[in-house]
C-alpha positions in Angstrom: 43.2 172.6 157.0 45.2 169.6 156.0 48.0 168.5 158.3 51.1 168.2 158.5 52.5 171.1 156.6 55.6 173.3 156.7 55.3 176.9 157.6 57.9 179.9 158.1 57.8 182.2 161.2 57.1 185.6 159.8 57.0 187.5 163.1 58.7 187.1 166.5 56.2 187.0 169.3 57.0 187.1 173.1 54.6 184.1 173.5 56.6 181.9 171.2 60.2 180.7 171.0 60.1 181.0 167.1 62.3 183.5 165.5 61.5 185.1 162.3 62.6 182.9 159.1 62.5 179.6 161.1 60.7 176.8 159.4 58.6 174.4 161.4 56.2 171.5 160.6 52.7 172.2 161.6 50.9 169.0 163.0 47.5 170.0 164.0 45.3 172.5 166.1 45.6 172.9 169.8 43.0 171.0 171.8 42.2 174.0 173.9 41.1 177.6 173.2 44.1 179.7 174.2 42.5 183.0 173.0 39.3 184.3 171.8 41.2 186.6 169.2 43.8 184.2 167.9 44.0 180.6 166.4 46.6 178.5 167.7 48.3 175.5 165.8 50.7 172.7 167.1 54.2 172.9 165.8 57.1 170.6 166.2 60.3 172.5 167.1 63.6 171.3 168.9 62.1 167.8 169.9 59.0 169.5 171.5 55.4 170.0 170.4 53.6 173.2 171.5 51.0 175.7 170.2 51.8 179.0 168.4 49.6 181.6 166.8 48.7 181.0 163.3 49.2 184.6 162.7 52.9 184.1 163.3 53.2 181.7 160.3 53.3 181.6 156.5 52.4 178.3 155.0 54.8 176.6 152.7 54.1 173.8 149.9 50.5 173.2 151.1 47.3 172.1 149.3 45.0 174.8 148.1 42.4 174.4 150.7 45.0 174.7 153.5 46.3 177.8 151.9 43.0 179.4 151.5 42.1 178.8 155.1 45.4 180.3 156.3 45.2 183.2 153.9 41.5 183.9 155.1 42.7 183.7 158.7 45.5 186.3 158.1 43.1 188.5 156.4 40.3 188.3 159.0 42.9 188.7 161.7 44.0 192.0 160.2 47.2 191.1 158.6 46.2 190.7 155.1 49.5 192.0 153.9 51.0 188.7 154.8 49.1 186.2 152.6 51.0 183.1 152.0 
């Protein structure tokens, strides 16, 4: 994936402060494995940087390789109806 890119929150999660519809810059991957079943990316939000599940985000204005990677992750993660 190419970083940074903008993304929109498509689902509120109790493990994340993002609300549905909020847009954030995605600046990279997390350094550590947070979960074996989810991929986490680093976002900038309200002067902070932290990890959120990639499944919570829809990519906006990205190159085709990044879009394909995120779409593939959504598909294999079981939420194929949310492709970006």
